[in-house]
N, C-alpha and C positions, 0 to 999 in steps of 0.2 A: 466666563461662560454666560452670556446674556440669558439663555434660555434654560439654564440650570433649574431643574424642578425639585421639589421635595420628594424624597424616596418614599414610596408607599407601595410596597410589594403586596399585592393581593395573594399571589401564590405563585410559586416557581416550580415547575415540574421538570426536573433534568434527570433523565435516566442515566444511571451511572455507566460510563463508557468502559469500566473495568470489569463489568459483567459479561462474561463470555458465553454466547449462544452457540452450541456446536451445530445446530441445524444449518445445512447449507442451502441458500437459495439458489435456483438456477438464474440464468440470465434474465429471463423474463419476470422473475419474482423480485428482482432488486428494485424495481421502481416501486411496486407494491410494498415492499418492506420499508422504503423510504416514506411512503404515505402512512404507514403504520406509525412511524417516528413522528410524522407530521402532525397526525391526529391526537398524539398525546399533548401537543401544543404547550408553549410555554405562555402562560397568563400572568401578565405582570404590568404594573404601572411603569411608565417610562421615568427614569431619573434625568435622562437627557435625550433630546430628540435632534437627530442630525438633519439639518435643512438641506434641501436639494442643492442650494447655492454653496453649500460648505464642502471644500475639498480636503480639509485638514481639520482635525480635532486634537487638541492637547488635552490629555487626561490627567495632568498633574493634579488638579483639584476635584477628580472625580473619585468617589469613596469605593473602597472595596465592596462588592455586593451589588453595585449599581446595575441598572439595566438600561442599555443604550439602544434606542429605537431608530430605525431607519425606516421612514414612511414608504408605502408602496408606491411604484411609478419608476420612471426612467431618470437616471442621474448619471453624473461623470465620476471620474475615478475619486477614490477616498483613501487618506492616509490617517491612520490612527497612531498616536505617539504618546509614550509615557503612561499607558493605561496599567495600572498596578492593583490586581486583585490579590487574594490570598487563596491557599488551597481550600479553606473553608468557606470563603466568599468571593468566588471568582467574579469578574466583570463579565456580564452577558450582553452580547450584541445580536439583536434579532431584528427580523422584518416585521413591519407593523401594517395590518390592513390589507395584506396581499403580497404579490410577488414584487421584489425590487430588482430592477435590472440596472447593473452597473456597467457602462460601456466606456471604452477607451480606444484610441486609434493603436494600430500595431507598432507605431513609432513612439508611442508612451511607454515610460519605463514599466508601469504596472497599471493594473485596474484597481486592485485593493492591495493595501500594504500595512504592515504594522512595524513600528520602530520602538525598541526598547520597552516592549510591553510583556507583561508576566501574569500568568493565572487569569485567563481570559477564554471566552468561548464565542464563537461565530455560529449561530444556530438559526438555519433556515426553516424552523418549525414555529415562527411566532405566529403563524396564522394557520388555521385549520384547513384553509381552502387551497393551499398550495403544497405541492410535492416538494419542490426545491424552492424555497422562499427567496433565496438570492440567486440571481442569474448573472454571473460574471462573464462578460462578453468582451474579448480583445484585450489590449495591451501586450507588450512583450512578455510580461509575466501576468498571468491571471491574478493569482493571489501570491503574495510573498510575505512570509513571517521572518523577518531578519533584524539586523542591528541589535543583536543580544535578546531578541524575543525568545520566550520560552513558556512551557506549561500552558499549552492551548488546546482547544478541541475545535474541530470544524465538522459540522455535519449538515445534511440536507441543503447542499450548495451544488449548483450546476456551474461548471466552468468550460468555456468554449472559445475556440477561435483565437487562443493565444498565439503570440509569435514564437515563444519559447515554452517554458513549463506552465502546467496548468496550475498546480498548487506546490509552491516551493517553501521549504523550512530549513534555513541554515544561515550562519553568519560566516562568511568567508574570512580567513585569517589575513589580517593586514599588519602594518607595523605598529598598530595600537595593541599593546600586550594584553588588553582586556579581552581580544578576540581568540587568544591562543588556547590550545589545549593545556589544561591544568588551571587555567584561569576562568574559563567559561565552559559550562556544560548545559546543553540543551536538553531539557527533561519533559517527560510527560506530553508527548505529542500524539494526540488521539484524533484520528481521521476516519469518519465513517459515514456510510450512507450518501456518498457524494457521487456525481455523474460527470465525468470530465472526457471531453471528446473534441476532436478536430484541433489538437494542438500542434504547434511547430516543433515542440521538442517532448520532453517527458510529460506524462500525465501527472505523477507524484514524483518530486525529486527532493528527498530528505536527505539531509547531511552532505558532507562533502565527498567528492568521488577519489580524492587523491590522499587517503588517510596515512598511508605509509611514508611518502615522500614529502607531502606538503607543498608549500609554494616557495619559490626563490623570489625574494624581493631585495630592495636596497638595504634593508636592514638585516639581511641574512635569510636563512631558511626558517620558515614559520609553520607550525603544524595545525591542522584544523581541529575544532572542538569535538569533543566526545558527544554522543547522544545517548540518553538513557530513558528506557520506557517508551517505546514506540508501538502503537497499536494501529494497524491499518486494515479495516475490515469493512465487509459489505459495500464496497464501492464497485462501480461500473466505469471502465475506461474503454473507449472506442475511438480507433482512428487517430492515434497519437503519432507525432512525427518520430519520436524515439521511444524508449521503453514506456510501458503503461505505468509501471511502478519501479522506482529506483531508490535504494536505501544505502547510505555510506556512513561509516563511522558510529553506527548503533551498537555499541559495545555490551549492552545489557539489556534484557528484558524487551527484546524485539520480536513482535509477531505480525506477520502478514497473512491474513486468512479470510475466507469466505468472499474473495473478490473475483469479479469477471474482467478479464483483460482481453479485448477483442481488437484484432487488426493493429497491433502497435507496430512502431518501426517504419512507418511509410515513407518518411522524408528525413532519414538520419543525417546529422551534420557530419559524420565520419564513419569509417568502417567499424563494426562491432557495437553500434548504438541502435540496433534494430532488434532487440530481444523483447520478451514479454516482461518478465520480472527479473530485475538485477539485485542480487544481494551482494552489495559492493564491498570494497575494502574496509576493514575494521568492524563488519556486521556479524553478529551472531545471531542465535535464537532460531525461531521456528517460522517456516512457511508451508501452510497447509490449507487444504480444503479450497483451493483456487481453480478456476477454469481459464486456461490460457489457449486461445485460439488464432491460428493464422499469423504467428510471428514470423517475419521474414528471416530473422536470425534464430537464436536459441529460444526455446520456451522459457526456460529459467536458467540463468547463469549464476553460479555460485562462486564468489571470490571472498569468502567471509572468514571469520576468525579461526573457524575449526571446531567450533560447538554448535554446528549448523545441523538441523533436523528438517528435512524436506519431505513431507508425506501427504497422502490423500489427495494429490492434484491430478486433474485431467489436463493433459498437454497434447493439443491437437494440431496437426498440420504446421509443424515448424519447418521453416526454410532450411534450417541447419540441423543442430542437435536438439533433441527433446530436452535433456538437461546436460549443461557443460560445467565442469567444475575445475578450477585452477587456483594455484596459490599466489597470493600477493603478500599480505600481511597475515600469516596464518599461524599463530602460537599454539592453537588448540589441538585437541587429540583426534578429532573424527568428523568427517562429513557423512551423514547418515541419509540415504534415500530409500524410503520405505513405503510399500503399498501406493506407488504411483501409478496411473495408467498413461501410457505415452503412445500415441497413435499417429501414424503418417509423417514422421520426421524425415526430411529429405536425406539426411545423413544418418549417423548412428543414433540409437535411442538414448544412451547415456555414455558421454565421453568424459574420461577422467584424465587430466593433465597434471593434477596436484601431486607432485612428487615429494614435497616437503612434509606433508601431513602424515602422521603415524599410521592412520587407518581409514579406509572408506568402508561403509557399511551399505550394502545394496541387496535389500530383502523384499520379496512379495511384490516386485513390480511387474506389471503386465506392459510388454513391449511389443507393439503390433506395427507391422507394415513398414519398418525402417527402410529408407531407400538404399542405404548401403548394405542392407541385410545383416547388419551388426547390431546386436542388443546392447552390449556393455563393452566399451573399448578402453584398454589402458594404454598410456602413452609409452610406458616402459616398464621394465621389472622394478623400477624404483616406485611405482604406484602400488601401495599395498591395499589389498582388496579382501574383504570377506563377503561373499555373495552366497545366497541360497534362495530357493523356492521362487525364482523369477520365470515368468511365462513368456517365452518369445515365439511370435508366430507371424506369418506374412499377412494373414487375412483376418480383418476385424470381425467378420462374421462369426468365427470361431469362438469369440468371447460369449456370445448369446446375451447381448444387452437387450433390454425390452424394446428400445427404439433408437438406435444410435443416431440415425439421420435426424430425427426429431429432438435429440438432446436429452433423452431419458436413459440414463446410464445405469439404471438398476439392472440386476442380473436375472435372467430366467433360470429356472430350476435345473436346466440342462447344462448350465455353463460349467466348463471345465476348471474354472478359477475357483469354485466353491470347495471349501475345506481342504484347498491345496496349499495353503500358506503356512509358514512358520508363526509361532507364537511371538508376537511383537509386543506384548504387554509391558515388557521390561523397558521398552523405549517410549512408553507413554502413549502408543498408538492403539487406543481402545475404543475407538470410534471410527466411523468412515466418513466419506464426502458428505453424505445426507444426514449425518448425525446418528446413525444406527450404531448400537453398540457392537464391538468386536469382542469375542466371536459371537455370532447369533446362531451357530450351528455346532457340529462336532469339533470343528477346528476353525482357524482363522481362513479368510479368503484371501486370494491374490487380487492385487489392484486396488483402485480408489473406492470402489463400492462393495459392500458387504451384503450378500443375499439375505 
């Protein structure tokens, strides 16, 4: 490393991504929230500066805790390999002096890629003058963290015009045993305050989609790795070719929250890839406080482990079902759908196909204007269901939102949803879409917002 400099950190301000704020921004606030993160800014001396002519940096000799600076301006694709921080001293990659635009053609494999990297952060808040300090434009994959990469955070990044996924994080199993389940686990995937739009495929693609059956290769059937501790929050996706957010194989501590997913699934590669949020095979955890609008398929599709809790989501104008649940690899006890507001689904509000799971819990959901006229549909008597305090109506005006057309989903005092819900505190649903405590009155309200 010819330009390797002496580390001299003046001060690094990294807000812990494990701190959860329950306040839900609306879609117009997401950019200003990113600006708030930006203005906290990382102030640091550069350990190593990536020159515009460098397409590849080997981090073998770069110490944990180093700060990698990428100067403002336009540059080509970038590959980072063998960057190894620690949990206490991650390697931080920041923009320096303004916005960095990384551009690649659609025929290029990627615009930004990591190989065999661990404990690192890509932070577009290196300069107080930029909302998204990294602008990743083009490439088949906009950003991809693969080849056994793990323990990473990506924030304040704009990704656009990729041929396939905007941000991908996974290592597909091969005949190299190091890639197999039980040999490698991708951990601590933290993605927040990013803006992904105009992608050919998924906005976020985390983990493998074929958790149950794996891949059939010359060396036999190989299973994809587990993912542990995924936090995807405060992101905006718009006009993605497939799902806005897709997560597979996240077996523990997965949370998808406070995201806005607009117009996903515009150019899907195959049927059933045009949903808003996909909780894929092998994925458990929570999906809450999201806004999903205008998905041509299902608003939220749940194929998870069976310890899945989906709550406080607004799901609007889905082209199929508001929520669709089915069994793939589902050893857990329960799919729970609580306090969601589902409006204008072309077919049913909630459709339950998962016959192998012991119980579905459907409580306090407001299901309005379903095209089929059906609020909750069971595939057969083998679908076990506990349902209560759901409000089903054909007319959204009956909900009495403050300004539904304008995107203000607070309730007026005349709303029939107020104090009409069951107590959901035992499920951990003790706040609403806007961060208001539940209950705020005599009883819990129905739907995603509490009066």
